[in-house]
C-alpha atoms as one frame of an Amber mdcrd trajectory, in Angstrom:
protein
  76.823-134.758 -22.882  75.680-132.423 -20.094  75.460-133.779 -16.555  72.122
-133.659 -14.759  70.235-135.577 -12.122  68.681-137.595 -14.928  72.020-138.859
 -16.207  71.757-142.064 -14.188  69.647-143.568 -16.999  72.805-143.947 -19.088
  73.745-146.787 -16.798  71.139-148.928 -18.541  72.883-148.697 -21.914  74.269
-151.979 -23.180  78.049-152.294 -23.164  78.447-153.900 -26.582  82.134-153.319
 -27.190  83.622-155.992 -29.425  86.686-158.001 -28.506  89.997-156.287 -29.331
  92.113-157.425 -32.274  89.348-159.427 -33.948  88.173-159.080 -37.515  84.722
-157.497 -37.567  82.343-158.452 -40.382  79.080-156.619 -40.984  76.616-158.281
 -43.358  73.605-156.469 -44.769  70.630-158.217 -46.372  67.726-156.766 -48.301
  64.504-157.005 -46.292  61.457-158.043 -48.287  63.363-157.783 -51.557  61.216
-160.392 -53.307  58.288-157.985 -53.115  60.487-154.945 -53.748  62.185-156.415
 -56.835  58.823-157.463 -58.284  57.389-153.980 -57.758  60.252-152.514 -59.791
  60.348-155.278 -62.411  63.885-156.522 -61.760  65.081-158.742 -64.599  65.269
-162.455 -63.784  67.417-164.293 -62.875  69.795-161.319 -62.550  69.405-157.597
 -63.060  72.701-155.873 -63.822  71.254-152.502 -62.852  70.375-153.763 -59.384
  73.790-155.360 -58.905  75.588-152.206 -60.022  73.476-150.169 -57.625  74.424
-152.478 -54.754  78.085-152.114 -55.716  77.880-148.333 -55.877  76.207-148.159
 -52.467  78.859-150.464 -50.997  81.585-148.338 -52.553  80.236-145.303 -50.674
  80.573-147.247 -47.419  84.236-147.961 -48.127  84.843-144.346 -49.103  83.271
-142.995 -45.902  85.474-141.875 -43.011  84.675-145.093 -41.160  85.482-147.201
 -44.209  88.784-145.392 -44.724  89.721-145.727 -41.079  89.454-142.024 -40.316
  87.689-139.985 -37.680  88.230-136.289 -38.044  91.898-135.760 -38.909  93.090
-138.872 -37.138  93.006-142.424 -38.371  91.430-144.978 -36.081  93.971-147.616
 -36.994  91.970-149.596 -39.511  88.974-149.342 -41.786  87.291-151.757 -44.190
  89.831-154.003 -45.882  87.459-156.085 -48.032  83.801-156.150 -49.056  81.823
-158.778 -50.948  78.359-158.587 -52.466  75.926-160.885 -54.218  72.220-160.588
 -54.946  70.743-158.320 -52.238  73.451-158.807 -49.595  76.804-157.209 -48.820
  79.556-158.059 -46.330  82.161-155.606 -45.024  85.279-156.772 -43.175  87.073
-154.370 -40.832  90.743-154.601 -39.976  91.792-156.017 -36.620  93.149-152.564
 -35.790  89.801-150.803 -36.100  88.972-149.041 -32.842  86.356-146.585 -34.100
  83.661-145.758 -31.518  85.494-147.937 -28.994  84.526-150.914 -31.179  80.897
-150.623 -30.077  78.888-153.081 -32.167  75.760-150.924 -32.258  77.685-147.899
 -33.538  79.585-149.780 -36.255  76.531-151.697 -37.451  74.151-148.738 -37.590
  76.624-146.433 -39.323  77.412-148.990 -42.035  73.729-149.885 -42.425  72.524
-146.282 -42.641  75.340-145.196 -44.970  74.617-148.077 -47.349  70.839-147.540
 -47.306  71.147-143.778 -47.794  73.494-144.268 -50.753  71.218-146.940 -52.261
  68.198-144.637 -52.144  70.152-141.596 -53.354  71.621-143.489 -56.329  68.391
-145.304 -57.225  67.271-142.760 -59.900  70.598-143.187 -61.700  70.012-146.911
 -62.229  66.193-147.043 -62.309  65.072-143.662 -63.675  61.839-145.112 -65.049
  60.746-146.636 -61.732  60.665-144.057 -58.904  60.650-145.186 -55.298  57.467
-144.992 -53.260  57.328-144.126 -49.583  55.165-147.173 -48.894  57.754-149.546
 -50.369  61.230-148.166 -49.730  64.292-150.442 -49.913  65.362-151.486 -46.427
  68.173-153.690 -45.147  68.786-155.615 -41.963  72.246-156.265 -40.604  74.302
-158.448 -38.338  77.812-158.259 -36.932  80.255-161.146 -36.542  83.745-161.426
 -35.037  86.515-163.704 -36.274  89.750-164.307 -34.419  91.867-165.859 -37.170
  92.813-165.174 -40.772  91.523-168.620 -41.726  88.072-167.920 -40.302  87.791
-164.647 -42.209  88.892-166.279 -45.468  86.424-169.111 -44.944  83.628-166.609
 -44.302  84.102-164.994 -47.714  84.559-168.388 -49.373  81.232-169.426 -47.830
  79.460-166.352 -49.177  80.867-166.866 -52.678  79.972-170.566 -52.642  76.449
-169.510 -51.666  76.382-167.083 -54.598  77.367-169.851 -57.025  74.819-172.342
 -55.690  71.981-169.818 -55.733  72.848-168.408 -59.146  73.082-171.816 -60.810
  69.700-172.744 -59.363  68.083-169.433 -60.327  69.567-169.450 -63.829  68.159
-172.932 -64.446  64.845-172.149 -62.760  64.200-169.060 -64.875  65.359-170.781
 -68.066  62.684-173.415 -67.477  60.076-170.667 -67.051  61.166-168.131 -69.671
  62.416-170.512 -72.363  60.753-173.795 -71.425  57.381-172.213 -70.593  57.139
-174.105 -67.295  55.088-172.808 -64.401  56.839-171.888 -61.166  55.596-175.102
 -59.564  56.791-177.205 -62.508  60.219-175.569 -62.471  60.617-176.158 -58.736
  59.560-179.782 -59.181  62.017-180.306 -62.047  64.912-179.045 -59.918  63.984
-180.778 -56.672  66.917-182.947 -55.576  68.992-182.032 -58.634  72.783-181.832
 -58.481  75.013-179.199 -60.027  75.724-181.374 -63.065  71.990-181.885 -63.589
  71.408-178.147 -63.786  74.304-177.701 -66.199  72.785-180.454 -68.334  69.325
-178.849 -68.354  70.762-175.486 -69.349  72.921-176.802 -72.175  70.927-179.755
 -73.499  67.553-178.019 -73.492  68.415-174.369 -73.973  71.992-174.336 -75.324
  73.103-172.173 -72.408  76.711-172.677 -71.331  76.638-171.700 -67.666  80.405
-171.229 -67.617  79.990-168.429 -70.167  77.595-166.467 -67.958  78.881-163.066
 -66.716  81.342-163.366 -63.835  79.398-160.862 -61.737  76.467-163.306 -61.709
  78.523-166.401 -60.887  81.112-164.973 -58.497  79.577-161.814 -57.073  81.510
-158.581 -56.540  84.673-158.014 -54.518  85.596-154.497 -53.397  89.236-153.780
 -52.579  91.474-150.807 -52.005  93.994-150.126 -54.773  96.670-147.492 -55.153
  97.442-145.283 -58.126 100.214-142.768 -58.669  98.998-139.185 -58.687 100.598
-135.762 -58.631  99.517-133.548 -55.751 100.604-129.954 -55.163 103.082-129.240
 -52.388 102.420-126.253 -50.093 103.240-122.864 -51.630 106.065-120.826 -50.162
 105.925-117.011 -50.165 103.248-117.052 -52.829 105.423-118.945 -55.321 103.896
-121.484 -57.672 103.321-124.892 -56.184 105.369-127.873 -57.294 103.631-131.179
 -57.899 104.916-134.106 -55.869 104.257-137.741 -56.770 101.978-139.555 -54.351
  99.926-142.733 -54.154  96.191-142.285 -53.767  93.856-145.083 -52.745  90.671
-145.875 -54.607  88.099-148.668 -54.546  88.348-151.402 -57.173  85.463-153.741
 -58.025  86.427-157.179 -59.348  84.637-160.480 -59.981  87.097-163.276 -59.222
  87.254-166.700 -57.593  88.270-166.143 -53.970  87.434-169.694 -52.917  90.793
-170.866 -54.237  93.695-170.291 -51.829  95.702-168.896 -54.725  93.560-165.725
 -54.657  94.693-165.028 -51.088  98.276-166.227 -51.465  99.321-164.655 -54.771
  96.251-163.017 -56.322  94.298-159.856 -55.606  93.836-160.878 -51.968  97.555
-161.207 -51.257  98.596-159.172 -48.221  95.043-158.207 -47.256  95.215-159.904
 -43.885  98.833-159.062 -43.095
């Protein structure tokens, strides 16, 4: 940035550098999505198209230079190691080693937020071709940034988000069954579920509507987990004196989307989450 006599104003910028060697979690939430989902006739209680769109947008965040831990040709030491999404929210966890943009909170948050939103809007016609977006009601997301100092705190954060997904989905599944199958009004459905326990909702679903909640799709009950995986691939080695290139085996990373129970310690100790926080 060029120096001038006006440059003193930079001194008013907030120094929002995050603590070193902490896990950084960025969580995005849909803003006004009750109105937005109604305008585009999202299926209730869950719309697979909307969930897949969220996953695809999140995948683009992981695949970005920031998500991969790269800036230019140099790695910044750590990118996104895990992401989790449910409903209209997504959480992205950065490695302790991430030092992109000097760990400035405003930079990290706005880049993740804008990348996700841009991908969501760009991919919208793929998932909702019959319902074009309108300038007066575009999808928007707010975001927050959190730091965790220990592996246990980071694990508990994602366990908390998945527990929230389960609680909300069980309630919503029962609520909409009462309305769609039981012909209750919204007020009647809310009243029927007021103070109810988990077992009560299971009972309503099965006894009244023959719905086995445990048989519901895993993406609804557990949300979506995005991880980096590796696959063997052949890549060409550099040519020498114009001779044909040989293909050398290599491991390439790609994003995997799974729907598993990460609340159990087994997931972190011997399952898909093993070694993530090493």
